[in-house]
BAFI-3210 file (N, C-alpha, C; in Angstrom, 3 decimals, decimal comma, padded with zeros to 6 digits):
// residues 275
n [1|2|3|4|5|6|7|8|9|10|11|12|13|14|15|16|17|18|19|20|21|22|23|24|25|26|27|28|29|30|31|32|33|34|35|36|37|38|39|40|41|42|43|44|45|46|47|48|49|50|51|52|53|54|55|56|57|58|59|60|61|62|63|64|65|66|67|68|69|70|71|72|73|74|75|76|77|78|79|80|81|82|83|84|85|86|87|88|89|90|91|92|93|94|95|96|97|98|99|100|101|102|103|104|105|106|107|108|109|110|111|112|113|114|115|116|117|118|119|120|121|122|123|124|125|126|127|128|129|130|131|132|133|134|135|136|137|138|139|140|141|142|143|144|145|146|147|148|149|150|151|152|153|154|155|156|157|158|159|160|161|162|163|164|165|166|167|168|169|170|171|172|173|174|175|176|177|178|179|180|181|182|183|184|185|186|187|188|189|190|191|192|193|194|195|196|197|198|199|200|201|202|203|204|205|206|207|208|209|210|211|212|213|214|215|216|217|218|219|220|221|222|223|224|225|226|227|228|229|230|231|232|233|234|235|236|237|238|239|240|241|242|243|244|245|246|247|248|249|250|251|252|253|254|255|256|257|258|259|260|261|262|263|264|265|266|267|268|269|270|271|272|273|274|275]
n.u [033,978|030,986|027,709|025,174|021,631|019,233|015,937|012,631|010,209|008,874|008,327|006,601|004,550|003,627|002,740|000,614|-001,248|-002,649|-004,276|-007,756|-008,167|-008,892|-006,842|-005,469|-005,031|-003,460|-001,144|002,446|004,675|006,245|009,659|012,364|015,467|018,278|021,085|023,334|026,031|027,074|026,515|025,412|022,612|022,915|023,348|021,277|022,819|025,290|024,719|024,036|026,454|028,014|026,571|026,836|029,574|029,813|028,446|029,734|032,496|034,045|036,449|040,044|041,013|043,503|044,540|045,022|042,377|039,942|037,408|037,902|039,752|038,146|036,384|038,111|038,719|036,732|037,325|040,021|039,921|038,003|038,075|040,540|042,542|043,938|047,333|049,860|052,428|052,344|052,150|050,632|048,927|047,101|047,450|046,973|047,541|047,759|046,934|049,299|048,346|046,562|046,810|047,599|045,775|043,313|043,246|042,163|042,873|043,065|041,070|037,470|035,620|032,874|032,322|031,483|033,459|035,808|038,581|039,259|041,739|043,379|044,590|042,625|041,431|038,688|036,628|033,864|033,339|035,347|034,601|032,114|032,899|034,347|032,301|030,677|032,440|032,651|030,036|029,916|031,927|030,766|028,446|028,908|028,692|025,957|024,900|025,944|024,762|022,056|021,980|022,844|020,739|018,577|019,553|019,741|017,045|016,081|017,231|015,956|013,297|013,475|014,120|011,796|009,741|010,373|011,006|013,248|015,081|015,440|016,546|019,732|022,113|024,639|026,628|027,112|029,360|030,449|032,106|033,411|033,769|031,564|030,324|028,117|025,856|025,184|023,644|024,059|022,578|021,004|018,264|017,285|016,857|016,285|015,456|015,961|018,114|020,258|020,192|017,961|015,938|015,947|015,166|012,469|011,490|009,525|009,776|012,240|015,523|018,621|021,750|023,628|025,215|028,588|030,616|032,799|031,895|031,792|032,513|031,411|028,276|026,947|028,101|028,668|029,729|033,216|034,244|032,345|032,411|035,015|034,718|033,577|030,921|028,446|028,224|025,657|024,249|025,633|025,247|022,710|022,829|022,023|022,777|021,993|022,202|021,819|021,056|021,675|019,170|017,343|014,388|012,498|009,957|010,397|011,956|010,012|008,428|010,246|010,751|008,220|008,045|010,101|009,008|006,787|008,106|009,510|007,319|006,267|008,292|008,493|005,939|002,731|002,577|002,292|003,228|005,838|006,912|006,759|008,647]
n.v [-070,810|-072,726|-071,385|-071,587|-071,455|-070,155|-070,961|-069,508|-070,709|-071,941|-069,776|-068,318|-070,157|-070,165|-067,556|-067,627|-069,020|-067,828|-067,478|-067,920|-067,673|-069,966|-071,659|-073,067|-075,805|-076,466|-078,536|-078,684|-077,442|-079,651|-080,429|-080,907|-082,182|-081,417|-081,099|-082,666|-082,645|-080,877|-081,700|-084,711|-086,614|-088,673|-092,202|-094,621|-096,706|-095,506|-093,492|-095,133|-096,484|-094,313|-093,395|-095,588|-095,455|-093,039|-093,743|-096,012|-096,078|-094,279|-093,979|-093,440|-092,918|-093,416|-095,521|-099,112|-100,268|-102,856|-102,112|-099,697|-100,551|-102,243|-100,399|-099,036|-100,790|-100,931|-098,478|-098,670|-100,964|-100,599|-097,984|-097,410|-097,507|-100,207|-100,865|-099,998|-101,047|-103,339|-106,958|-108,190|-106,077|-106,163|-105,478|-103,053|-099,728|-097,282|-093,811|-091,087|-088,945|-089,994|-090,320|-087,787|-086,007|-086,455|-085,398|-083,010|-079,772|-076,780|-078,713|-078,582|-077,508|-079,728|-080,825|-083,697|-086,588|-085,242|-084,387|-082,387|-081,240|-082,497|-083,979|-085,495|-088,150|-087,864|-090,028|-090,964|-089,725|-090,821|-093,485|-093,286|-092,395|-094,620|-096,557|-095,407|-095,482|-098,232|-098,888|-097,559|-098,891|-101,421|-100,870|-099,201|-099,371|-099,803|-097,472|-095,559|-096,288|-095,874|-093,095|-092,013|-092,794|-091,329|-088,731|-088,555|-088,816|-086,472|-084,547|-085,247|-084,611|-081,848|-080,962|-081,745|-080,289|-077,604|-075,179|-076,353|-074,604|-072,888|-074,212|-074,914|-077,293|-077,233|-078,948|-080,901|-082,254|-083,422|-086,537|-086,477|-087,457|-087,274|-086,392|-088,804|-087,937|-085,277|-082,389|-079,612|-076,746|-074,164|-071,935|-070,013|-066,486|-063,050|-062,476|-064,635|-065,315|-067,511|-067,384|-065,770|-067,292|-069,655|-068,557|-068,223|-070,738|-073,260|-075,822|-076,997|-077,529|-076,435|-075,532|-072,750|-072,491|-073,730|-075,914|-074,412|-071,763|-068,268|-065,852|-063,423|-062,314|-061,246|-062,142|-064,752|-068,223|-068,603|-071,007|-072,116|-070,151|-070,488|-072,852|-072,183|-071,423|-069,086|-065,751|-064,711|-067,047|-068,554|-067,086|-067,734|-070,236|-073,324|-075,789|-078,965|-081,727|-085,100|-087,862|-091,051|-091,763|-090,281|-089,897|-090,602|-089,533|-087,356|-085,828|-085,090|-083,390|-081,331|-080,301|-079,286|-077,365|-075,626|-074,727|-073,271|-071,294|-069,952|-068,947|-067,158|-065,257|-064,263|-063,566|-063,160|-064,248|-061,968|-059,853|-060,683|-060,314|-057,562|-056,748]
n.w [-026,203|-025,893|-026,453|-024,450|-024,259|-022,126|-021,778|-021,710|-021,447|-019,278|-017,621|-019,253|-019,366|-016,725|-016,501|-018,223|-016,851|-014,681|-011,488|-011,587|-014,290|-015,467|-016,174|-014,271|-014,041|-016,156|-017,731|-017,254|-019,795|-022,060|-022,098|-024,301|-024,337|-026,146|-026,066|-025,786|-026,367|-024,633|-021,947|-020,320|-019,067|-016,143|-016,168|-014,501|-013,355|-012,998|-011,160|-009,030|-008,369|-007,611|-005,421|-003,703|-003,291|-001,898|000,385|001,422|000,831|002,439|003,628|003,756|000,563|-000,478|000,834|001,173|001,363|001,018|-000,080|-001,393|-003,289|-004,813|-005,962|-007,587|-009,587|-011,815|-013,078|-013,843|-015,403|-017,421|-018,422|-019,480|-022,420|-024,384|-023,774|-025,993|-025,886|-024,487|-024,318|-027,110|-027,082|-025,040|-022,435|-019,793|-018,778|-016,205|-016,697|-016,590|-015,137|-013,347|-010,554|-009,692|-010,916|-009,753|-007,281|-004,882|-003,938|-002,169|000,194|000,298|003,175|005,279|002,772|000,651|001,028|001,485|003,517|006,451|006,473|004,671|001,546|-000,753|-002,915|-005,181|-004,628|-005,164|-007,671|-009,254|-009,171|-010,444|-012,983|-013,824|-013,988|-015,940|-018,113|-018,386|-019,209|-021,663|-023,051|-023,323|-024,757|-026,911|-029,774|-030,119|-028,944|-030,714|-033,184|-032,611|-032,043|-034,475|-036,150|-035,042|-035,354|-038,172|-038,784|-037,662|-039,378|-041,744|-041,087|-040,709|-043,308|-044,554|-043,328|-043,532|-046,099|-048,484|-049,500|-047,451|-045,319|-044,132|-043,850|-041,846|-041,003|-042,825|-044,962|-047,928|-048,236|-045,789|-042,353|-039,509|-036,237|-034,862|-033,561|-033,920|-035,209|-036,987|-038,032|-040,023|-040,240|-042,773|-042,753|-041,963|-039,383|-037,807|-036,132|-034,283|-031,369|-030,950|-032,097|-030,520|-028,112|-028,462|-028,511|-026,992|-026,196|-026,994|-025,810|-026,333|-027,982|-029,333|-032,444|-032,913|-030,812|-030,051|-029,929|-030,612|-028,046|-028,430|-028,669|-030,828|-033,082|-035,464|-035,094|-035,289|-036,089|-037,827|-039,816|-040,733|-042,011|-044,352|-044,288|-045,106|-043,743|-043,006|-042,824|-040,927|-038,590|-037,880|-036,886|-035,296|-032,887|-032,507|-030,496|-030,072|-027,815|-026,152|-025,307|-026,715|-028,668|-031,709|-031,543|-029,868|-031,550|-033,458|-031,856|-031,391|-033,980|-034,658|-032,666|-033,453|-035,879|-034,970|-033,500|-035,529|-036,979|-035,094|-034,950|-037,563|-038,276|-040,006|-043,514|-045,220|-043,645|-043,414|-045,956|-046,109|-044,324]
ca.u [033,095|029,660|026,760|023,912|020,558|018,195|014,647|011,690|008,911|008,203|007,798|005,430|003,478|003,051|002,012|-000,613|-002,144|-002,875|-005,496|-009,001|-008,326|-009,261|-005,675|-004,720|-004,711|-002,711|000,089|003,666|005,117|007,276|010,969|013,166|016,880|019,126|022,380|024,163|027,450|027,488|026,497|024,406|022,090|023,606|022,646|020,994|023,922|026,348|024,244|024,074|027,816|028,471|025,891|027,481|030,897|029,643|027,932|030,562|033,939|034,325|037,761|041,156|041,080|044,881|044,922|044,657|041,153|039,314|036,318|038,484|040,346|037,054|035,854|039,075|038,819|036,022|037,991|041,254|039,651|037,138|038,291|041,857|042,765|045,022|048,660|050,451|053,708|052,166|052,077|049,369|048,068|046,027|047,707|046,457|048,385|047,062|047,514|050,205|047,649|045,506|046,934|047,688|044,636|042,103|043,374|041,596|043,640|042,741|039,751|036,370|035,062|031,555|032,183|031,542|034,698|036,973|039,019|039,355|043,061|044,215|044,355|042,041|040,838|037,226|036,302|032,590|033,432|036,176|033,775|031,115|033,571|034,657|031,075|030,272|033,339|032,277|028,807|030,241|032,685|029,868|027,305|029,300|028,142|024,503|024,662|026,260|023,751|020,808|022,102|022,899|019,388|017,749|020,100|019,326|015,604|015,935|017,534|014,873|012,115|013,734|014,008|010,415|008,828|010,761|011,433|014,635|015,929|015,639|017,331|021,119|022,737|026,008|027,597|027,223|030,417|030,628|033,396|034,007|033,036|031,103|029,770|026,850|024,718|025,129|023,079|024,238|021,816|020,485|017,051|017,574|015,894|016,951|015,001|016,049|019,401|020,137|019,771|016,598|015,029|015,841|014,438|011,046|011,104|008,908|010,076|013,619|016,671|019,762|022,795|023,806|026,480|029,484|031,076|033,742|031,182|032,399|031,940|030,689|026,954|026,409|028,839|028,541|030,872|034,349|034,444|031,485|032,911|036,225|034,290|032,999|029,505|028,247|028,009|024,239|023,776|026,294|024,700|021,429|023,095|021,629|023,453|021,193|022,938|020,937|021,735|021,338|017,765|016,494|013,474|011,949|008,811|010,928|012,343|008,792|008,061|011,213|010,542|007,012|008,391|010,852|008,082|006,006|008,997|009,733|006,094|006,148|009,286|008,289|004,593|002,009|003,358|002,272|004,138|007,203|007,350|006,892|009,866]
ca.v [-071,681|-072,779|-070,452|-072,241|-070,479|-070,489|-070,648|-068,909|-071,332|-072,169|-068,514|-067,981|-071,057|-069,720|-066,315|-067,924|-069,783|-067,093|-067,891|-067,312|-067,608|-071,291|-072,418|-073,567|-077,218|-076,671|-079,285|-077,977|-077,741|-080,669|-080,002|-081,929|-081,812|-081,790|-080,444|-083,735|-082,351|-080,089|-082,618|-085,753|-087,140|-089,870|-093,472|-095,088|-097,510|-094,593|-092,886|-096,154|-096,750|-093,119|-093,390|-096,610|-094,967|-092,019|-094,361|-097,086|-095,866|-092,975|-093,992|-092,844|-093,622|-093,758|-096,707|-100,354|-100,892|-103,664|-101,392|-098,728|-101,280|-102,715|-099,282|-098,591|-101,770|-100,551|-097,374|-099,143|-102,026|-100,225|-096,654|-097,237|-098,267|-101,180|-100,263|-100,506|-101,691|-104,603|-108,137|-108,330|-104,920|-106,475|-104,914|-101,719|-098,955|-096,073|-092,574|-090,439|-087,985|-090,656|-090,064|-086,353|-085,248|-086,681|-084,803|-081,685|-079,040|-077,242|-079,329|-077,726|-077,984|-080,360|-081,388|-085,158|-087,246|-084,396|-084,202|-080,970|-080,678|-083,339|-084,013|-086,809|-088,395|-087,775|-091,429|-091,180|-089,325|-091,813|-094,682|-092,994|-092,372|-095,992|-097,235|-094,850|-096,025|-099,631|-098,934|-097,153|-099,984|-102,519|-100,477|-098,110|-099,518|-099,615|-096,046|-094,826|-096,580|-095,217|-091,644|-091,696|-092,950|-090,198|-087,529|-088,560|-088,555|-085,036|-083,799|-085,520|-083,856|-080,429|-080,742|-081,962|-079,309|-076,271|-075,063|-076,805|-073,444|-072,151|-075,014|-075,183|-078,242|-076,726|-079,981|-081,900|-082,014|-084,693|-087,199|-086,326|-088,061|-086,327|-087,022|-089,445|-087,420|-083,818|-081,724|-078,164|-076,250|-072,802|-071,596|-068,697|-065,425|-061,960|-062,397|-065,974|-065,609|-068,679|-067,059|-065,240|-068,392|-070,531|-067,858|-068,362|-072,150|-073,616|-077,226|-077,349|-077,079|-076,695|-074,523|-071,947|-072,603|-074,848|-076,016|-073,314|-070,575|-067,016|-065,213|-062,243|-062,849|-060,711|-062,668|-066,216|-069,024|-068,576|-072,355|-072,246|-069,258|-071,079|-073,970|-071,647|-071,106|-067,639|-065,046|-064,607|-068,389|-068,988|-066,414|-068,370|-071,651|-074,041|-077,080|-079,955|-082,972|-086,081|-088,790|-092,468|-091,965|-089,419|-090,674|-089,943|-088,737|-086,084|-085,074|-084,495|-082,269|-080,253|-079,685|-078,471|-076,221|-074,700|-074,120|-072,263|-070,191|-069,194|-068,222|-066,039|-064,235|-063,688|-063,062|-063,652|-064,129|-060,600|-059,038|-061,115|-059,656|-056,124|-056,466]
ca.w [-025,436|-026,478|-025,869|-024,154|-024,136|-021,162|-022,361|-020,781|-021,654|-018,014|-017,140|-020,048|-018,986|-015,464|-016,739|-018,942|-015,999|-013,468|-010,804|-012,030|-015,740|-015,965|-016,616|-013,124|-014,203|-017,392|-017,456|-017,676|-021,144|-022,134|-022,562|-024,977|-024,219|-027,275|-025,880|-025,226|-026,530|-023,481|-020,824|-020,484|-017,808|-015,676|-016,177|-013,132|-012,826|-012,566|-009,917|-007,982|-007,911|-006,909|-004,126|-002,882|-002,913|-000,854|001,596|001,934|000,630|003,021|004,246|003,022|-000,719|-000,818|001,579|000,464|001,842|-000,039|-000,745|-002,318|-004,405|-005,666|-006,725|-008,597|-010,678|-013,058|-013,760|-014,479|-016,347|-018,539|-018,966|-020,076|-023,645|-024,352|-023,866|-027,235|-025,673|-023,786|-025,146|-027,819|-026,895|-024,115|-021,118|-019,555|-017,877|-015,775|-017,207|-015,643|-014,289|-012,580|-009,124|-009,435|-011,399|-008,981|-005,960|-004,744|-002,947|-000,826|000,280|000,717|004,433|005,278|001,390|000,721|000,634|001,708|004,882|006,822|006,247|003,836|000,105|-000,998|-004,211|-005,224|-004,883|-005,862|-009,068|-009,933|-009,335|-011,474|-014,279|-014,194|-014,390|-017,226|-019,131|-018,578|-020,007|-023,030|-023,660|-023,659|-025,594|-027,794|-031,125|-030,048|-028,719|-031,942|-034,197|-032,233|-032,192|-035,902|-036,684|-034,600|-036,003|-039,572|-038,806|-037,404|-040,592|-042,698|-040,690|-040,969|-044,745|-044,967|-042,750|-043,976|-047,493|-048,595|-049,768|-046,200|-044,381|-044,517|-042,933|-041,766|-040,638|-043,900|-045,927|-048,651|-048,128|-044,464|-041,251|-038,503|-035,054|-035,201|-032,800|-033,990|-036,382|-036,965|-039,177|-039,968|-040,973|-043,342|-042,495|-041,243|-037,998|-037,236|-035,520|-033,420|-030,008|-030,990|-032,395|-029,355|-027,056|-028,735|-028,423|-025,726|-025,929|-027,291|-025,027|-027,208|-027,978|-030,537|-033,147|-032,658|-029,429|-029,830|-030,380|-030,194|-026,877|-028,882|-028,967|-032,066|-034,210|-035,580|-034,700|-036,228|-036,620|-038,997|-040,855|-041,310|-042,852|-045,571|-044,143|-045,226|-042,473|-042,658|-042,489|-039,693|-037,401|-037,565|-036,627|-034,091|-032,763|-031,793|-030,299|-029,453|-026,925|-026,219|-024,975|-027,532|-029,504|-032,888|-031,106|-029,375|-032,743|-034,007|-030,996|-031,593|-035,294|-034,548|-031,828|-034,292|-036,834|-034,261|-033,159|-036,764|-037,290|-034,162|-035,271|-038,886|-038,429|-041,197|-044,759|-045,734|-042,824|-043,696|-047,181|-045,886|-043,572]
c.u [031,718|028,725|025,441|022,863|019,544|016,862|013,672|010,311|008,165|007,595|006,560|004,250|002,815|002,235|000,686|-001,622|-002,316|-004,169|-006,708|-009,187|-008,656|-008,082|-004,872|-004,264|-003,955|-001,412|001,304|004,080|006,271|008,559|011,695|014,613|017,657|020,429|023,367|025,653|027,982|027,574|025,367|023,859|022,798|022,718|022,375|022,126|025,062|025,962|024,361|025,488|028,397|027,845|026,531|028,859|030,792|029,196|028,935|032,066|034,345|035,700|038,795|041,317|042,490|045,355|044,422|043,436|040,528|038,225|036,860|039,077|039,274|036,504|036,807|039,143|038,033|036,731|039,229|040,963|038,899|037,530|039,583|042,009|043,906|046,361|049,382|051,751|053,581|051,973|050,690|048,441|046,980|046,233|047,132|047,357|047,649|047,707|048,340|049,474|046,633|045,584|046,966|046,396|043,382|042,180|042,777|042,352|043,456|041,355|038,707|035,796|033,627|031,207|032,306|032,881|035,943|037,304|039,181|040,721|043,928|043,904|043,845|041,496|039,318|036,693|034,963|032,651|034,283|035,371|032,733|031,715|033,900|033,433|030,595|031,139|033,018|031,035|029,078|030,999|031,766|028,856|027,636|028,646|026,638|024,154|024,844|025,197|022,434|020,881|022,154|021,509|018,509|018,227|019,663|017,828|015,324|016,185|016,473|013,632|012,288|013,564|012,573|009,488|009,133|011,110|012,908|015,590|016,239|016,509|018,733|021,731|024,231|027,047|027,726|028,298|030,696|032,042|034,073|033,131|032,609|030,549|028,406|025,640|024,434|024,569|023,221|023,566|021,398|019,181|017,234|016,460|016,531|016,565|015,230|017,449|019,222|019,620|018,319|015,597|014,848|015,062|012,928|010,565|010,564|009,244|011,563|014,604|017,917|020,756|022,878|025,166|027,265|029,927|032,036|033,131|031,852|031,713|031,182|029,330|026,403|027,162|028,680|029,822|031,997|034,640|033,607|031,981|034,153|035,907|033,634|031,515|029,341|027,864|026,543|023,619|024,354|025,697|023,333|021,594|022,540|022,377|022,608|021,995|022,066|021,760|021,206|019,864|016,825|015,650|013,045|010,742|009,270|011,401|011,127|008,351|008,968|010,986|009,287|007,254|009,159|009,951|007,268|006,856|009,285|008,504|005,915|007,092|009,002|006,893|003,917|002,856|003,395|003,220|005,576|007,740|007,581|008,158|011,109]
c.v [-071,644|-071,841|-071,162|-071,184|-070,969|-070,036|-070,195|-069,502|-071,548|-070,890|-068,110|-068,863|-070,631|-068,455|-066,565|-068,666|-069,096|-067,553|-067,150|-067,293|-068,971|-072,135|-073,021|-075,003|-077,515|-077,413|-078,500|-078,395|-078,731|-080,066|-081,181|-081,440|-082,331|-081,005|-081,437|-083,498|-081,499|-080,959|-083,608|-086,157|-088,433|-091,098|-093,905|-095,896|-096,642|-093,928|-093,874|-096,355|-095,534|-093,038|-094,401|-096,148|-093,926|-092,644|-095,315|-096,804|-094,504|-092,896|-093,289|-093,576|-093,961|-095,009|-097,963|-101,041|-101,702|-102,915|-100,420|-099,423|-101,814|-101,599|-098,841|-099,536|-101,384|-099,454|-097,854|-100,148|-101,590|-098,924|-096,529|-098,069|-099,247|-100,492|-100,843|-101,268|-103,013|-105,746|-108,251|-107,152|-105,128|-105,854|-103,520|-101,018|-097,694|-094,842|-091,893|-089,524|-088,646|-090,293|-088,573|-085,642|-085,415|-086,095|-083,386|-080,963|-077,548|-077,844|-078,333|-078,275|-078,463|-080,976|-082,893|-085,690|-086,436|-084,337|-082,725|-080,400|-081,500|-083,198|-085,405|-086,904|-088,295|-089,156|-091,623|-090,813|-090,309|-093,078|-094,481|-092,976|-093,785|-096,750|-096,725|-095,384|-097,485|-099,751|-098,564|-098,257|-101,103|-102,137|-099,436|-098,205|-099,309|-098,155|-095,272|-095,047|-095,871|-093,712|-091,238|-091,786|-091,758|-088,904|-087,443|-088,275|-087,075|-084,234|-084,035|-084,696|-082,365|-080,118|-080,898|-080,843|-077,878|-076,317|-075,442|-075,662|-072,665|-072,904|-075,229|-076,079|-077,951|-077,810|-081,078|-081,473|-083,340|-085,236|-087,075|-087,010|-086,976|-087,091|-087,616|-088,826|-085,947|-083,328|-080,223|-077,607|-074,812|-072,734|-070,170|-067,711|-064,341|-061,878|-063,696|-066,302|-066,687|-068,377|-066,595|-066,370|-069,305|-069,880|-067,956|-069,807|-072,450|-075,045|-077,524|-076,714|-077,439|-075,552|-073,829|-072,245|-073,841|-074,844|-074,883|-072,012|-069,333|-066,472|-063,946|-062,688|-062,346|-061,220|-064,188|-066,911|-068,898|-069,945|-072,545|-071,359|-069,838|-072,278|-073,497|-071,366|-069,592|-067,003|-065,055|-065,962|-068,832|-068,326|-066,978|-069,817|-072,112|-075,364|-077,989|-081,240|-083,919|-087,047|-090,194|-092,726|-091,075|-090,268|-089,881|-089,086|-087,389|-085,216|-084,386|-083,291|-081,072|-079,552|-078,822|-077,232|-075,175|-073,998|-073,018|-071,058|-069,320|-068,364|-067,017|-064,898|-063,539|-063,134|-063,671|-063,456|-062,716|-059,705|-059,402|-060,417|-058,171|-055,786|-056,586]
c.w [-026,065|-025,739|-025,674|-023,872|-023,127|-021,721|-021,293|-020,917|-020,355|-017,484|-017,922|-019,674|-017,694|-015,653|-017,425|-018,086|-014,653|-012,816|-011,345|-013,517|-016,335|-016,384|-015,490|-013,304|-015,486|-017,083|-017,914|-019,070|-021,118|-022,681|-023,201|-024,996|-025,413|-027,225|-025,267|-025,431|-025,385|-022,230|-021,029|-019,126|-017,436|-015,803|-014,732|-012,531|-012,318|-011,253|-008,766|-007,454|-007,197|-005,521|-003,183|-002,411|-001,803|000,464|002,236|001,843|001,158|003,679|003,384|001,692|-001,157|-000,094|000,879|001,050|000,715|-000,792|-001,777|-003,530|-005,356|-006,528|-007,816|-009,786|-011,923|-013,831|-014,500|-015,585|-017,578|-019,192|-019,739|-021,335|-023,479|-024,547|-025,073|-027,025|-024,928|-024,778|-025,786|-027,668|-025,872|-022,742|-021,002|-018,554|-017,469|-016,377|-016,144|-014,672|-013,366|-011,105|-008,833|-009,762|-010,585|-007,581|-005,976|-003,644|-003,181|-000,773|000,736|002,004|004,216|003,972|001,475|000,242|000,909|003,191|005,186|006,497|005,333|002,361|-000,230|-002,401|-004,106|-005,612|-005,587|-007,342|-009,867|-010,182|-010,421|-012,863|-014,748|-014,672|-015,735|-018,355|-019,424|-019,460|-021,461|-023,750|-024,126|-024,735|-026,650|-029,166|-031,138|-029,832|-030,022|-033,012|-033,883|-032,464|-033,659|-036,530|-036,305|-035,244|-037,451|-039,705|-038,554|-038,667|-041,665|-042,376|-040,939|-042,450|-045,228|-044,505|-043,177|-045,458|-047,583|-048,908|-048,491|-045,213|-044,938|-043,457|-042,882|-041,536|-041,679|-044,889|-046,630|-048,486|-046,786|-043,426|-040,271|-037,322|-035,371|-034,532|-033,025|-035,314|-036,187|-038,205|-038,940|-040,743|-041,469|-043,042|-041,651|-039,772|-037,232|-036,730|-034,453|-032,031|-029,975|-031,208|-031,185|-028,220|-027,240|-028,615|-027,032|-025,297|-026,008|-026,311|-025,821|-027,092|-029,330|-031,139|-032,790|-031,206|-029,076|-030,321|-029,829|-028,951|-027,239|-029,411|-030,291|-033,290|-034,263|-035,181|-035,727|-036,811|-037,876|-040,138|-041,523|-042,193|-044,143|-045,494|-044,244|-043,895|-042,069|-042,361|-041,149|-038,461|-037,001|-037,090|-035,287|-034,077|-031,893|-031,705|-029,490|-028,613|-027,043|-025,922|-025,782|-028,484|-030,731|-032,521|-030,566|-030,529|-033,351|-033,186|-031,244|-032,917|-035,279|-033,698|-032,625|-035,300|-036,166|-033,892|-034,376|-037,111|-036,369|-034,532|-036,597|-039,081|-039,661|-042,446|-045,309|-044,973|-043,100|-044,921|-046,980|-045,157|-044,446]
res [m|e|a|a|v|a|l|t|g|d|a|r|g|r|a|a|s|q|p|g|d|g|g|e|n|t|p|p|e|r|k|v|y|m|d|y|n|a|t|t|p|l|e|p|e|v|i|q|v|m|t|e|a|m|r|e|a|w|g|n|p|s|s|p|y|p|t|v|q|q|l|s|n|p|f|r|g|a|a|l|p|a|h|p|q|r|r|g|g|r|g|r|a|p|p|r|h|l|h|r|g|t|r|l|h|p|p|a|p|g|a|p|g|e|g|a|g|g|r|t|e|n|t|p|m|i|a|g|l|g|k|a|a|e|l|v|t|k|n|c|e|a|y|e|a|h|m|r|d|v|r|d|y|l|e|e|r|l|l|a|e|f|d|k|q|r|i|h|l|n|s|r|f|p|g|t|e|r|l|p|n|t|c|n|f|s|i|r|g|p|q|l|q|g|r|v|l|l|a|q|c|r|t|l|l|a|s|v|g|a|a|c|h|s|d|q|v|d|r|p|s|p|v|l|l|s|c|g|i|p|f|d|v|a|r|n|a|l|r|l|s|v|g|r|s|t|t|r|a|e|v|d|l|v|v|q|d|l|k|q|a|v|a|l|l|e|g|p|p|g|a|r|g|a|s]
***
C-alpha cells in the first residue's frame, strides 16, 4: 500500500505565531495537493447529484420509483463500456457485480440511505459515481492533456532548479508509456529519504514511492527496485501526481518548497561536505 505522509506545516505555523510575538495575523501557509493517485476532490456537479440523491431519493432503491430510475441512468449510460457482443459495439450491459456489489450488509444504524434492518443500495454514491463517469467520458482528452502539460512542466522545473546529477526521474523509461499525471523522482543525498524530505515540506502534500510502496518504512518501494532503480535512489523517491485542476503556479510553489526542505536537511554547503 502507498505510504502517505502527514505534514506538520500547520503546527509549525501556529507555533511561530504565539500571542504577543507580532505574528497573530500571519496568514496560514498554502498547501498544494499532489496526491491525486490516492484520491481526488469531488467536482461540484458530483457533490450536487449526491446531495440531490440524499434529499430526494430516500425511498427503496430496489423499487421502480421514477426518481431512482433517473439516478441510475447516468451510471448505466456513462460508466459502462460498449458491450463487444452487441450490434456495432454500441450496446451497454451492466457488470455482474452491479446489484451485489452496491449492497451494504449489515446496515449501519442513523446512517444515510440505510434501513434499520434491510439491505439497501448506496444510492447517493451510485449517483455520484455515475456523474463522475459522465464527466470523465466528456472531458477525458482535455483532462489528460492538461495533466500531461503540468506534469511535464514539473519535471522541467525540477531539472532546472536542482543539479541534474542530483535529480533522478524514476518514472521515465524510453519507449514506454506512463500515466500522464505522475512524476516519480528522487533527489540524491544521504539525508533526503522520501519520508524525511516530505516531513520538512510546508506546502507540498504528496506520497512516498510507488502506489505499491512497501509497508516497511525503512525500505524503498520493491516496485522501483524491480525497475532497476538503485537502492539509495529508490529510498529517496517521491511520487507527485497532479490533477485536472493543478496549475503551473502551484508547481512553482512546490519546487521552491522542495528546495527549502533540502536546504534545511543538508544545512550550509560546508556542513554538507563535512557530513
